PAZA-615296 format. One record per residue: y, x, z of N, C-alpha, C in turn. Coordinates in pm, whole numbers, m for minus. Layout:
BEGIN
<r <Y; X; Z>; <Y; X; Z>; <Y; X; Z>>
...
END
This chain:
BEGIN
<r <1942; m516; 4985>; <1893; m531; 5068>; <1996; m655; 5108>>
<r <2166; m619; 5130>; <2222; m677; 5149>; <2219; m877; 5138>>
<r <2193; m851; 4914>; <2164; m987; 4867>; <2128; m1057; 4889>>
<r <1983; m953; 4993>; <1867; m1022; 5004>; <1902; m1057; 5179>>
<r <1983; m1097; 5228>; <1988; m1076; 5344>; <2107; m1240; 5352>>
<r <2234; m1217; 5257>; <2243; m1318; 5234>; <2154; m1498; 5199>>
<r <2125; m1430; 5063>; <2025; m1498; 5041>; <1972; m1634; 5125>>
<r <1833; m1513; 5198>; <1758; m1555; 5307>; <1848; m1673; 5416>>
<r <1936; m1554; 5464>; <1987; m1648; 5585>; <2012; m1845; 5621>>
<r <2084; m1887; 5465>; <2090; m2029; 5456>; <1957; m2084; 5506>>
<r <1846; m1997; 5463>; <1716; m2108; 5434>; <1676; m2113; 5549>>
<r <1680; m2049; 5668>; <1624; m1998; 5790>; <1752; m2107; 5854>>
<r <1914; m2166; 5843>; <1974; m2204; 5974>; <1943; m2363; 6072>>
<r <1812; m2446; 5924>; <1783; m2533; 6000>; <1672; m2526; 6165>>
<r <1651; m2345; 6156>; <1487; m2340; 6256>; <1533; m2231; 6349>>
<r <1697; m2241; 6300>; <1769; m2200; 6386>; <1803; m2271; 6556>>
<r <1922; m2354; 6493>; <1854; m2481; 6567>; <1762; m2512; 6652>>
<r <1614; m2584; 6639>; <1460; m2584; 6627>; <1481; m2438; 6734>>
<r <1417; m2389; 6786>; <1375; m2257; 6789>; <1488; m2193; 6915>>
<r <1595; m2187; 6889>; <1694; m2207; 6972>; <1639; m2317; 7122>>
<r <1637; m2405; 7117>; <1613; m2541; 7171>; <1494; m2559; 7196>>
<r <1417; m2463; 7171>; <1273; m2487; 7217>; <1186; m2391; 7240>>
<r <1321; m2212; 7315>; <1282; m2114; 7326>; <1370; m2098; 7451>>
<r <1489; m2183; 7513>; <1574; m2202; 7580>; <1475; m2248; 7709>>
<r <1426; m2426; 7723>; <1294; m2456; 7807>; <1208; m2331; 7846>>
<r <1115; m2312; 7697>; <1018; m2203; 7774>; <1095; m2128; 7851>>
<r <1204; m2035; 7857>; <1224; m1858; 7963>; <1252; m1987; 8053>>
<r <1326; m2101; 8074>; <1326; m2167; 8209>; <1272; m2214; 8257>>
<r <1087; m2242; 8177>; <998; m2265; 8229>; <917; m2142; 8303>>
<r <900; m2024; 8195>; <814; m1920; 8254>; <899; m1835; 8444>>
<r <1059; m1867; 8394>; <1079; m1795; 8540>; <1103; m1864; 8691>>
<r <1096; m2067; 8617>; <1045; m2087; 8747>; <950; m2095; 8837>>
<r <769; m2100; 8679>; <695; m2022; 8715>; <633; m1917; 8802>>
<r <774; m1833; 8757>; <711; m1683; 8891>; <667; m1609; 8794>>
<r <734; m1609; 8673>; <675; m1494; 8545>; <885; m1439; 8548>>
<r <910; m1300; 8542>; <957; m1169; 8531>; <1013; m1178; 8393>>
<r <1126; m1259; 8418>; <1229; m1191; 8293>; <1192; m1143; 8159>>
<r <1137; m1023; 8237>; <1118; m969; 8081>; <974; m979; 8079>>
<r <846; m1055; 8122>; <769; m1045; 8113>; <771; m1175; 8027>>
<r <862; m1300; 8015>; <899; m1405; 7947>; <960; m1388; 7816>>
<r <1073; m1292; 7810>; <1121; m1252; 7665>; <1004; m1137; 7529>>
<r <852; m1087; 7660>; <799; m1019; 7600>; <690; m1119; 7544>>
<r <666; m1204; 7585>; <571; m1282; 7542>; <672; m1396; 7383>>
<r <809; m1346; 7379>; <829; m1433; 7257>; <839; m1304; 7165>>
<r <819; m1192; 7165>; <781; m1054; 7051>; <687; m1056; 6983>>
<r <582; m1043; 7149>; <508; m990; 7086>; <327; m1112; 7104>>
<r <383; m1236; 7119>; <312; m1335; 7162>; <423; m1459; 6999>>
<r <465; m1493; 6976>; <586; m1545; 6897>; <525; m1694; 6884>>
<r <459; m1765; 6989>; <419; m1892; 6923>; <435; m2031; 7026>>
<r <569; m2082; 7002>; <498; m2201; 7093>; <408; m2211; 7155>>
<r <350; m2328; 7061>; <253; m2409; 7141>; <194; m2233; 7243>>
<r <129; m2179; 7190>; <102; m2082; 7282>; <118; m2019; 7388>>
<r <286; m1980; 7385>; <306; m1944; 7456>; <311; m2073; 7598>>
<r <362; m2190; 7582>; <414; m2279; 7700>; <266; m2290; 7723>>
<r <139; m2309; 7660>; <38; m2290; 7710>; <m74; m2196; 7762>>
<r <34; m2031; 7748>; <0; m1926; 7894>; <54; m1955; 7982>>
<r <171; m2039; 7956>; <180; m2017; 8153>; <107; m2109; 8182>>
<r <43; m2159; 8142>; <m71; m2296; 8226>; <m196; m2205; 8287>>
<r <m249; m2104; 8145>; <m348; m1927; 8155>; <m322; m1931; 8282>>
<r <m246; m1837; 8234>; <m214; m1801; 8357>; <m207; m1795; 8496>>
<r <m83; m1921; 8566>; <m139; m1962; 8632>; <m278; m2018; 8722>>
<r <m328; m2034; 8690>; <m449; m2078; 8665>; <m606; m1983; 8718>>
<r <m654; m2023; 8754>; <m818; m1883; 8757>; <m843; m1853; 8630>>
<r <m845; m1688; 8688>; <m938; m1653; 8580>; <m1069; m1701; 8442>>
<r <m1010; m1693; 8357>; <m1096; m1740; 8293>; <m1065; m1664; 8091>>
<r <m1156; m1609; 8076>; <m1104; m1523; 8000>; <m1147; m1660; 7859>>
<r <m1293; m1704; 7885>; <m1363; m1713; 7725>; <m1264; m1869; 7770>>
<r <m1182; m1952; 7786>; <m1147; m2092; 7778>; <m971; m1984; 7728>>
<r <m944; m1879; 7795>; <m805; m1821; 7711>; <m877; m1835; 7544>>
<r <m956; m1761; 7491>; <m933; m1682; 7396>; <m970; m1846; 7343>>
<r <m1038; m1855; 7375>; <m1137; m2037; 7278>; <m976; m2108; 7224>>
<r <m946; m2152; 7354>; <m761; m2230; 7363>; <m674; m2166; 7250>>
<r <m701; m2062; 7339>; <m538; m1944; 7178>; <m603; m1983; 6995>>
<r <m726; m1985; 7006>; <m817; m1957; 6872>; <m772; m2083; 6846>>
<r <m771; m2188; 6834>; <m895; m2370; 6849>; <m679; m2382; 6825>>
<r <m566; m2343; 6944>; <m473; m2398; 6929>; <m382; m2289; 6776>>
<r <m376; m2253; 6727>; <m404; m2114; 6640>; <m434; m2129; 6547>>
<r <m535; m2242; 6528>; <m614; m2159; 6373>; <m582; m2211; 6206>>
<r <m475; m2295; 6227>; <m386; m2356; 6143>; <m320; m2242; 6067>>
<r <m280; m2153; 6095>; <m248; m1986; 6092>; <m292; m1962; 5957>>
<r <m536; m1967; 5975>; <m579; m1867; 5903>; <m558; m1924; 5810>>
<r <m509; m2136; 5772>; <m504; m2142; 5619>; <m392; m2112; 5583>>
<r <m294; m2101; 5657>; <m123; m2004; 5635>; <m147; m1887; 5525>>
<r <m201; m1808; 5624>; <m232; m1703; 5564>; <m323; m1734; 5371>>
<r <m431; m1702; 5403>; <m531; m1829; 5292>; <m428; m1853; 5149>>
<r <m353; m1941; 5215>; <m227; m2012; 5058>; <m137; m1932; 5067>>
<r <m115; m1809; 5139>; <11; m1750; 5150>; <m21; m1545; 5073>>
<r <m173; m1566; 4969>; <m242; m1458; 4952>; <m181; m1345; 4913>>
<r <m150; m1510; 4792>; <m110; m1444; 4621>; <74; m1382; 4637>>
<r <120; m1444; 4772>; <252; m1363; 4720>; <279; m1229; 4870>>
<r <178; m1268; 4954>; <135; m1133; 5026>; <144; m1025; 5017>>
<r <40; m1067; 4908>; <m49; m919; 4832>; <27; m854; 4687>>
<r <182; m907; 4689>; <295; m837; 4595>; <375; m751; 4725>>
<r <391; m832; 4804>; <517; m747; 4893>; <455; m559; 4914>>
<r <553; m463; 4946>; <514; m330; 4985>; <482; m351; 5210>>
<r <520; m278; 5243>; <489; m271; 5392>; <529; m372; 5415>>
<r <636; m413; 5494>; <761; m501; 5527>; <650; m626; 5513>>
<r <542; m654; 5458>; <432; m774; 5377>; <345; m789; 5641>>
<r <373; m671; 5675>; <253; m644; 5712>; <348; m787; 5923>>
<r <458; m709; 5879>; <551; m767; 5967>; <542; m929; 5928>>
<r <637; m954; 5828>; <550; m1101; 5756>; <508; m1198; 5851>>
<r <355; m1066; 5780>; <192; m1161; 5823>; <250; m1201; 6016>>
<r <248; m1046; 6076>; <279; m1106; 6170>; <312; m1238; 6181>>
<r <490; m1246; 6179>; <556; m1344; 6232>; <557; m1441; 6120>>
<r <453; m1564; 6052>; <431; m1608; 6026>; <410; m1737; 6042>>
<r <523; m1802; 6150>; <530; m2006; 6132>; <517; m2090; 6111>>
<r <496; m2168; 6159>; <512; m2245; 6100>; <571; m2310; 5983>>
<r <728; m2304; 6122>; <880; m2282; 5967>; <858; m2178; 5893>>
<r <888; m2088; 5982>; <781; m1961; 5859>; <796; m2021; 5722>>
<r <657; m2042; 5756>; <539; m2057; 5679>; <594; m2226; 5527>>
<r <658; m2252; 5624>; <750; m2408; 5575>; <839; m2337; 5401>>
<r <935; m2260; 5469>; <1011; m2174; 5384>; <993; m2122; 5298>>
<r <924; m2038; 5316>; <810; m1892; 5248>; <723; m1988; 5115>>
<r <643; m2076; 5163>; <594; m2122; 5048>; <642; m2192; 4939>>
<r <769; m2257; 4974>; <858; m2309; 4865>; <982; m2269; 4880>>
<r <1019; m2150; 4885>; <1135; m2092; 4872>; <1114; m2049; 4701>>
<r <1230; m2042; 4631>; <1236; m1970; 4488>; <1376; m1883; 4487>>
<r <1310; m1803; 4478>; <1337; m1668; 4494>; <1459; m1554; 4338>>
<r <1529; m1591; 4310>; <1624; m1485; 4188>; <1537; m1396; 4152>>
<r <1579; m1346; 4027>; <1466; m1173; 3963>; <1551; m1143; 4026>>
<r <1672; m1109; 4068>; <1758; m1028; 4043>; <1750; m977; 4196>>
<r <1687; m1030; 4343>; <1672; m992; 4422>; <1524; m957; 4497>>
<r <1520; m830; 4617>; <1350; m822; 4640>; <1286; m937; 4714>>
<r <1194; m953; 4683>; <1131; m1091; 4736>; <1051; m1041; 4918>>
<r <1050; m885; 4851>; <1050; m836; 5043>; <1078; m818; 5060>>
<r <1213; m774; 5063>; <1350; m849; 5195>; <1397; m987; 5229>>
<r <1355; m1041; 5147>; <1347; m1182; 5114>; <1309; m1213; 5203>>
<r <1136; m1157; 5208>; <1069; m1253; 5335>; <1082; m1246; 5446>>
<r <1118; m1118; 5446>; <1134; m1014; 5567>; <1211; m1068; 5638>>
<r <1386; m1121; 5579>; <1480; m1112; 5677>; <1434; m1259; 5653>>
<r <1385; m1308; 5662>; <1385; m1500; 5688>; <1273; m1448; 5768>>
<r <1160; m1389; 5821>; <1134; m1327; 5904>; <1158; m1340; 6048>>
<r <1239; m1232; 5968>; <1334; m1176; 6164>; <1425; m1252; 6190>>
<r <1480; m1362; 6118>; <1532; m1396; 6144>; <1514; m1506; 6181>>
<r <1412; m1623; 6235>; <1304; m1658; 6302>; <1303; m1648; 6360>>
<r <1225; m1540; 6381>; <1143; m1453; 6591>; <1293; m1404; 6601>>
<r <1397; m1417; 6603>; <1550; m1286; 6666>; <1608; m1496; 6738>>
<r <1627; m1612; 6641>; <1574; m1765; 6731>; <1534; m1791; 6819>>
<r <1409; m1757; 6773>; <1329; m1758; 6955>; <1368; m1668; 7041>>
<r <1324; m1624; 7028>; <1391; m1517; 7124>; <1464; m1488; 7207>>
<r <1621; m1452; 7148>; <1727; m1540; 7159>; <1691; m1673; 7284>>
<r <1662; m1809; 7204>; <1667; m1942; 7281>; <1597; m1887; 7406>>
<r <1486; m1766; 7408>; <1419; m1747; 7560>; <1469; m1646; 7647>>
<r <1554; m1570; 7592>; <1690; m1481; 7701>; <1806; m1631; 7724>>
<r <1843; m1688; 7665>; <1907; m1790; 7705>; <1902; m1901; 7824>>
<r <1798; m1885; 7823>; <1686; m1949; 7880>; <1690; m1894; 8082>>
<r <1619; m1754; 8029>; <1606; m1711; 8131>; <1680; m1672; 8195>>
<r <1822; m1628; 8157>; <1936; m1665; 8220>; <1988; m1729; 8269>>
<r <1955; m1831; 8227>; <2000; m1963; 8280>; <1924; m2020; 8378>>
<r <1814; m1979; 8342>; <1664; m1993; 8522>; <1698; m1878; 8656>>
<r <1739; m1743; 8557>; <1755; m1669; 8706>; <1953; m1675; 8758>>
<r <2022; m1739; 8744>; <2158; m1736; 8749>; <2196; m1799; 8839>>
<r <2130; m1976; 8747>; <2167; m2128; 8817>; <2038; m2161; 8867>>
<r <2027; m2256; 8964>; <1923; m2374; 9059>; <1985; m2437; 8886>>
<r <1858; m2521; 8904>; <1817; m2579; 8775>; <1749; m2730; 8834>>
<r <1714; m2812; 8828>; <1623; m2926; 8858>; <1560; m2941; 8756>>
<r <1438; m2826; 8703>; <1302; m2874; 8648>; <1161; m2945; 8602>>
<r <1222; m3036; 8669>; <1110; m3105; 8741>; <1075; m3202; 8572>>
<r <1002; m3189; 8542>; <920; m3226; 8389>; <979; m3174; 8270>>
<r <1048; m3031; 8267>; <1093; m2969; 8197>; <925; m2924; 8126>>
<r <815; m2918; 8235>; <675; m2839; 8122>; <639; m2982; 8000>>
<r <694; m3094; 8078>; <611; m3167; 7910>; <688; m3148; 7825>>
<r <734; m3017; 7757>; <825; m3024; 7655>; <701; m2995; 7580>>
<r <587; m2943; 7614>; <480; m2848; 7481>; <397; m3050; 7442>>
<r <399; m3126; 7580>; <295; m3246; 7563>; <434; m3304; 7420>>
<r <591; m3288; 7448>; <633; m3393; 7393>; <652; m3343; 7242>>
<r <673; m3165; 7263>; <593; m3126; 7072>; <508; m3170; 7060>>
<r <395; m3140; 7094>; <275; m3220; 7002>; <313; m3402; 6955>>
<r <307; m3436; 7074>; <369; m3607; 6993>; <457; m3613; 6888>>
<r <546; m3579; 6890>; <659; m3505; 6767>; <544; m3550; 6663>>
<r <408; m3399; 6658>; <413; m3409; 6577>; <298; m3413; 6539>>
<r <224; m3501; 6625>; <133; m3597; 6594>; <179; m3743; 6504>>
<r <297; m3808; 6567>; <362; m3907; 6521>; <413; m3879; 6350>>
<r <444; m3755; 6297>; <464; m3749; 6158>; <366; m3713; 6105>>
<r <281; m3650; 6186>; <130; m3622; 6098>; <81; m3775; 5979>>
<r <118; m3892; 6176>; <54; m4050; 6144>; <80; m4096; 6030>>
<r <192; m4081; 6067>; <285; m4152; 5960>; <322; m4123; 5778>>
<r <319; m3993; 5801>; <326; m3958; 5632>; <149; m3816; 5614>>
<r <64; m3918; 5714>; <m50; m3917; 5577>; <m175; m3975; 5623>>
<r <m195; m4000; 5466>; <m317; m4087; 5409>; <m439; m4177; 5542>>
<r <m502; m4059; 5525>; <m616; m4081; 5613>; <m614; m4066; 5778>>
<r <m644; m4162; 5840>; <m556; m4188; 5954>; <m702; m4119; 6067>>
<r <m804; m4076; 6026>; <m947; m4030; 6057>; <m907; m3920; 6127>>
<r <m815; m3769; 6108>; <m840; m3669; 6172>; <m780; m3722; 6325>>
<r <m638; m3786; 6348>; <m588; m3864; 6439>; <m652; m3896; 6509>>
<r <m743; m4006; 6439>; <m799; m4082; 6574>; <m962; m3982; 6660>>
<r <m983; m3927; 6526>; <m1124; m3837; 6620>; <m1039; m3775; 6730>>
<r <m978; m3665; 6710>; <m854; m3689; 6805>; <m858; m3656; 6895>>
<r <m823; m3807; 6904>; <m795; m3940; 7014>; <m887; m3945; 7113>>
<r <m1043; m4034; 7030>; <m1127; m3990; 7111>; <m1148; m3899; 7118>>
<r <m1173; m3818; 7095>; <m1249; m3699; 7137>; <m1233; m3621; 7310>>
<r <m1052; m3629; 7282>; <m976; m3548; 7421>; <m1028; m3696; 7508>>
<r <m1080; m3832; 7484>; <m1067; m3933; 7549>; <m1174; m3939; 7657>>
<r <m1231; m3922; 7543>; <m1426; m3887; 7546>; <m1452; m3852; 7670>>
<r <m1359; m3671; 7614>; <m1366; m3515; 7743>; <m1348; m3561; 7821>>
<r <m1247; m3628; 7889>; <m1200; m3584; 7937>; <m1220; m3693; 8007>>
<r <m1327; m3774; 7999>; <m1357; m3851; 8109>; <m1469; m3798; 8189>>
<r <m1582; m3790; 8061>; <m1684; m3690; 8139>; <m1741; m3552; 8215>>
<r <m1585; m3488; 8100>; <m1602; m3304; 8214>; <m1495; m3304; 8308>>
<r <m1388; m3471; 8314>; <m1268; m3391; 8383>; <m1110; m3319; 8359>>
<r <m1016; m3353; 8420>; <m831; m3321; 8375>; <m923; m3104; 8382>>
<r <m990; m3035; 8404>; <m978; m2921; 8408>; <m1077; m2877; 8306>>
<r <m1176; m2948; 8268>; <m1261; m2897; 8171>; <m1217; m2992; 8024>>
<r <m1200; m3069; 7983>; <m1186; m3150; 7929>; <m1184; m3072; 7815>>
<r <m1008; m3006; 7743>; <m1026; m2903; 7641>; <m1133; m2856; 7520>>
<r <m1204; m2756; 7598>; <m1261; m2665; 7487>; <m1378; m2773; 7460>>
<r <m1450; m2856; 7515>; <m1568; m2974; 7438>; <m1509; m3044; 7329>>
<r <m1402; m3134; 7402>; <m1285; m3150; 7299>; <m1243; m3091; 7119>>
<r <m1233; m3007; 7178>; <m1245; m2903; 7055>; <m1398; m2872; 6998>>
<r <m1420; m2885; 7019>; <m1638; m2821; 6980>; <m1577; m2977; 6896>>
<r <m1651; m3080; 6979>; <m1656; m3232; 6935>; <m1577; m3166; 6776>>
<r <m1447; m3186; 6795>; <m1357; m3182; 6671>; <m1365; m3149; 6581>>
<r <m1400; m3064; 6594>; <m1441; m2941; 6471>; <m1609; m2948; 6393>>
<r <m1728; m2971; 6527>; <m1761; m2938; 6514>; <m1814; m3130; 6356>>
<r <m1741; m3249; 6407>; <m1719; m3326; 6349>; <m1683; m3285; 6228>>
<r <m1552; m3210; 6184>; <m1517; m3182; 6054>; <m1607; m3107; 6039>>
<r <m1670; m3051; 5998>; <m1806; m2925; 5998>; <m1870; m2976; 5964>>
<r <m1940; m3116; 5953>; <m2020; m3184; 5963>; <m2004; m3278; 5832>>
<r <m1851; m3313; 5833>; <m1783; m3411; 5769>; <m1815; m3338; 5640>>
<r <m1697; m3220; 5595>; <m1738; m3179; 5461>; <m1833; m3103; 5405>>
<r <m1942; m3088; 5535>; <m2063; m2997; 5444>; <m2172; m3137; 5385>>
<r <m2159; m3272; 5418>; <m2164; m3407; 5409>; <m2097; m3435; 5202>>
<r <m1989; m3387; 5252>; <m1926; m3425; 5124>; <m1969; m3349; 5004>>
<r <m1964; m3202; 5055>; <m1998; m3059; 4916>; <m2138; m3134; 4889>>
<r <m2247; m3185; 4973>; <m2404; m3232; 4943>; <m2330; m3339; 4864>>
<r <m2315; m3444; 4849>; <m2256; m3558; 4748>; <m2231; m3508; 4708>>
<r <m2196; m3461; 4644>; <m2080; m3365; 4576>; <m2170; m3300; 4409>>
<r <m2269; m3268; 4512>; <m2399; m3204; 4418>; <m2478; m3274; 4431>>
END
């Protein structure tokens, strides 16, 4: 177990910096919006999804709309379905620790687990477990630091809620530069703008997501028919 930890830790160091520095503004933002420090920390322990946690702050503060919250959560986290499918073979060989590993499968954790080459003398179960656990510890630690800073000192947090937008812009630009097809990005932009105009700022998210999913389902089915 100790050797598995020593092997796993270096693979998580790049993620440590990102998770701590994304967790800090989440903790600051949550406290500044009136959430208790304990509630903010529990969000990072139980939800453990940066994008969903940032989005959840606005959802909790808005008028009660459970359908909107459920659909938004499913849409934002839908990519994890494909992560799970890609990891089925590896996860099926794990012992009981696989349940936590499945729970903690974030974007960054997936990128490590799917590509890591584990020596034969080490337990894959423990390596996967420690990588997943360490990454969540980094995220929770960042949240705790942000919560403590927000509770102890007065900080001008104007604009900090833009961090989620900045995160998505960064992801979008990275995918735009590295993707051979620009169709998904263009469909997302045009769908968002069109639904924003038609439904307004408070109601455009779900129609835009429905349109995007519908478009790609139609495109996928059309390709399947063409192959037949």
